[in-house]
C-alpha positions as YAML, in Angstrom:
chain: A
units: angstrom
residues:
- id: 1
  name: LEU
  ca: [-15.21, -15.18, -16.49]
- id: 2
  name: ALA
  ca: [-17.70, -17.50, -18.32]
- id: 3
  name: GLY
  ca: [-20.94, -16.40, -19.85]
- id: 4
  name: ASN
  ca: [-22.79, -14.88, -22.69]
- id: 5
  name: GLY
  ca: [-24.34, -11.81, -22.26]
- id: 6
  name: ASN
  ca: [-23.69, -8.06, -20.50]
- id: 7
  name: GLY
  ca: [-25.87, -9.43, -17.68]
- id: 8
  name: ASP
  ca: [-22.87, -11.57, -16.46]
- id: 9
  name: ILE
  ca: [-20.70, -8.19, -16.42]
- id: 10
  name: GLY
  ca: [-23.44, -5.80, -14.53]
- id: 11
  name: GLN
  ca: [-23.40, -8.89, -12.16]
- id: 12
  name: LEU
  ca: [-19.74, -9.25, -11.97]
- id: 13
  name: GLU
  ca: [-19.43, -5.25, -11.42]
- id: 14
  name: TYR
  ca: [-22.24, -5.39, -8.59]
- id: 15
  name: ARG
  ca: [-20.21, -8.17, -6.84]
- id: 16
  name: ILE
  ca: [-16.96, -5.93, -6.80]
- id: 17
  name: SER
  ca: [-18.78, -2.78, -5.61]
- id: 18
  name: ARG
  ca: [-20.32, -4.83, -2.94]
- id: 19
  name: LEU
  ca: [-17.22, -6.25, -2.16]
- id: 20
  name: GLU
  ca: [-15.30, -2.85, -2.25]
- id: 21
  name: GLY
  ca: [-17.81, -1.38, 0.18]
- id: 22
  name: VAL
  ca: [-17.04, -4.08, 2.84]
- id: 23
  name: LEU
  ca: [-13.83, -3.73, 2.53]
- id: 24
  name: LEU
  ca: [-14.09, -0.22, 2.91]
- id: 25
  name: LEU
  ca: [-16.39, -0.36, 6.16]
- id: 26
  name: ASN
  ca: [-13.71, -2.86, 7.65]
- id: 27
  name: LYS
  ca: [-10.99, -0.41, 7.36]
- id: 28
  name: MET
  ca: [-8.98, -2.67, 4.96]
- id: 29
  name: ILE
  ca: [-8.92, -0.42, 1.65]
- id: 30
  name: THR
  ca: [-8.39, 2.98, 0.45]
- id: 31
  name: GLU
  ca: [-7.96, 4.80, -2.49]
- id: 32
  name: SER
  ca: [-5.94, 7.48, -3.93]
- id: 33
  name: GLY
  ca: [-5.12, 8.78, -7.34]
- id: 34
  name: GLY
  ca: [-6.81, 5.80, -8.73]
- id: 35
  name: LYS
  ca: [-4.45, 3.38, -7.00]
- id: 36
  name: ILE
  ca: [-5.97, 0.96, -4.43]
- id: 37
  name: PHE
  ca: [-4.09, 0.66, -1.19]
- id: 38
  name: ALA
  ca: [-5.22, -2.84, 0.87]
- id: 39
  name: THR
  ca: [-3.90, -4.29, 4.00]
- id: 40
  name: SER
  ca: [-4.82, -7.82, 5.47]
- id: 41
  name: GLY
  ca: [-4.65, -5.64, 8.90]
- id: 42
  name: LYS
  ca: [-2.10, -8.81, 9.87]
- id: 43
  name: THR
  ca: [1.34, -8.34, 11.21]
- id: 44
  name: ALA
  ca: [4.08, -9.63, 9.15]
- id: 45
  name: ASP
  ca: [7.86, -8.90, 8.62]
- id: 46
  name: PHE
  ca: [9.06, -6.65, 6.08]
- id: 47
  name: ASN
  ca: [9.88, -10.29, 3.69]
- id: 48
  name: GLY
  ca: [6.51, -11.36, 4.39]
- id: 49
  name: THR
  ca: [4.63, -8.36, 3.54]
- id: 50
  name: VAL
  ca: [6.63, -8.27, 0.41]
- id: 51
  name: GLU
  ca: [5.50, -11.93, -0.29]
- id: 52
  name: LYS
  ca: [2.03, -11.05, 0.91]
- id: 53
  name: CYS
  ca: [1.54, -8.13, -1.86]
- id: 54
  name: LYS
  ca: [3.08, -10.04, -4.78]
- id: 55
  name: GLU
  ca: [0.45, -13.36, -4.03]
- id: 56
  name: ALA
  ca: [-2.53, -10.62, -3.55]
- id: 57
  name: GLY
  ca: [-1.14, -9.47, -7.32]
- id: 58
  name: GLY
  ca: [-0.10, -6.14, -5.88]
- id: 59
  name: SER
  ca: [3.15, -4.63, -4.75]
- id: 60
  name: ILE
  ca: [4.80, -2.95, -0.97]
- id: 61
  name: ALA
  ca: [3.42, 0.19, -1.19]
- id: 62
  name: ILE
  ca: [5.84, 3.15, -2.28]
- id: 63
  name: PRO
  ca: [4.52, 6.90, -1.56]
- id: 64
  name: ARG
  ca: [4.88, 8.80, -4.49]
- id: 65
  name: ASN
  ca: [3.02, 12.10, -3.41]
- id: 66
  name: PRO
  ca: [1.05, 13.31, -0.77]
- id: 67
  name: GLY
  ca: [-1.97, 11.76, -1.33]
- id: 68
  name: GLU
  ca: [-0.65, 8.30, -1.43]
- id: 69
  name: ASN
  ca: [1.44, 9.05, 1.97]
- id: 70
  name: ASP
  ca: [-1.74, 10.07, 3.70]
- id: 71
  name: ALA
  ca: [-3.12, 6.54, 1.83]
- id: 72
  name: ILE
  ca: [-0.67, 4.63, 3.77]
- id: 73
  name: LEU
  ca: [-0.61, 6.92, 6.81]
- id: 74
  name: TYR
  ca: [-4.89, 6.13, 7.21]
- id: 75
  name: PHE
  ca: [-3.72, 2.23, 7.95]
- id: 76
  name: VAL
  ca: [-0.87, 3.40, 10.23]
- id: 77
  name: LYS
  ca: [-3.07, 5.41, 12.49]
- id: 78
  name: TYR
  ca: [-6.28, 2.97, 12.14]
- id: 79
  name: PHE
  ca: [-4.29, -0.04, 13.20]
- id: 80
  name: ASN
  ca: [-1.78, 2.03, 15.53]
- id: 81
  name: THR
  ca: [1.25, 0.46, 13.94]
- id: 82
  name: TYR
  ca: [4.16, 1.39, 11.74]
- id: 83
  name: ALA
  ca: [3.66, 0.40, 8.11]
- id: 84
  name: TYR
  ca: [6.47, -1.12, 5.95]
- id: 85
  name: LEU
  ca: [7.43, 0.73, 2.68]
- id: 86
  name: GLY
  ca: [9.05, -0.80, -0.48]
- id: 87
  name: ILE
  ca: [11.80, 1.45, 0.06]
- id: 88
  name: LYS
  ca: [15.68, 0.14, 1.02]
- id: 89
  name: GLN
  ca: [18.96, 1.89, 2.33]
- id: 90
  name: SER
  ca: [20.70, 2.83, -1.01]
- id: 91
  name: LEU
  ca: [24.60, 2.19, -1.24]
- id: 92
  name: ILE
  ca: [25.14, 5.96, -0.14]
- id: 93
  name: PRO
  ca: [24.76, 6.21, 3.45]
- id: 94
  name: GLY
  ca: [21.65, 8.22, 4.60]
- id: 95
  name: LYS
  ca: [20.21, 7.68, 0.88]
- id: 96
  name: PHE
  ca: [17.09, 5.19, 0.39]
- id: 97
  name: GLN
  ca: [15.79, 4.13, -2.87]
- id: 98
  name: PRO
  ca: [12.78, 1.99, -3.87]
- id: 99
  name: LEU
  ca: [13.04, -1.93, -4.05]
- id: 100
  name: ASN
  ca: [12.39, -1.73, -7.83]
- id: 101
  name: SER
  ca: [14.22, 1.68, -9.17]
- id: 102
  name: ALA
  ca: [17.50, 3.86, -8.38]
- id: 103
  name: TRP
  ca: [15.55, 6.83, -6.99]
- id: 104
  name: LEU
  ca: [13.32, 8.20, -4.89]
- id: 105
  name: SER
  ca: [10.42, 10.65, -6.56]
- id: 106
  name: TYR
  ca: [8.82, 11.59, -3.47]
- id: 107
  name: THR
  ca: [10.30, 11.81, 0.45]
- id: 108
  name: ASN
  ca: [8.31, 13.22, 3.41]
- id: 109
  name: TRP
  ca: [10.94, 12.43, 6.03]
- id: 110
  name: TYR
  ca: [10.32, 14.52, 9.54]
- id: 111
  name: PRO
  ca: [14.04, 16.12, 10.52]
- id: 112
  name: ASN
  ca: [17.10, 14.58, 11.25]
- id: 113
  name: GLU
  ca: [14.96, 10.95, 9.48]
- id: 114
  name: PRO
  ca: [14.88, 8.01, 8.54]
- id: 115
  name: SER
  ca: [17.45, 7.08, 11.62]
- id: 116
  name: GLY
  ca: [15.89, 3.64, 11.71]
- id: 117
  name: GLY
  ca: [13.98, 4.30, 15.32]
- id: 118
  name: GLY
  ca: [10.41, 4.17, 14.17]
- id: 119
  name: GLU
  ca: [9.58, 7.93, 13.81]
- id: 120
  name: GLU
  ca: [10.51, 8.51, 10.21]
...
């Protein structure tokens, strides 16, 4: 950021606030617990989704509590589609783990899920 006064910071904060407002109106971002959840609204495969999240400076979502789960569900409902999560099947059959660690701290599966049938 180039500049030499607090006016530059104030203008930057104003521009960020306006951008956030536009993204909120267009249903492209939502927030939970101080975290921003965002989508481009475009369809991609799992690996493409992981890569796009990294390019944007974030990571694929892993819900860690009911509020974060609801933030992801917001996009699922709005776009009427499924969402990829940063979770993979572990070496133990029927168990899953985050892409970046060994265990899940939060789950909210339907009974008898996950089954891979899209109703998790």
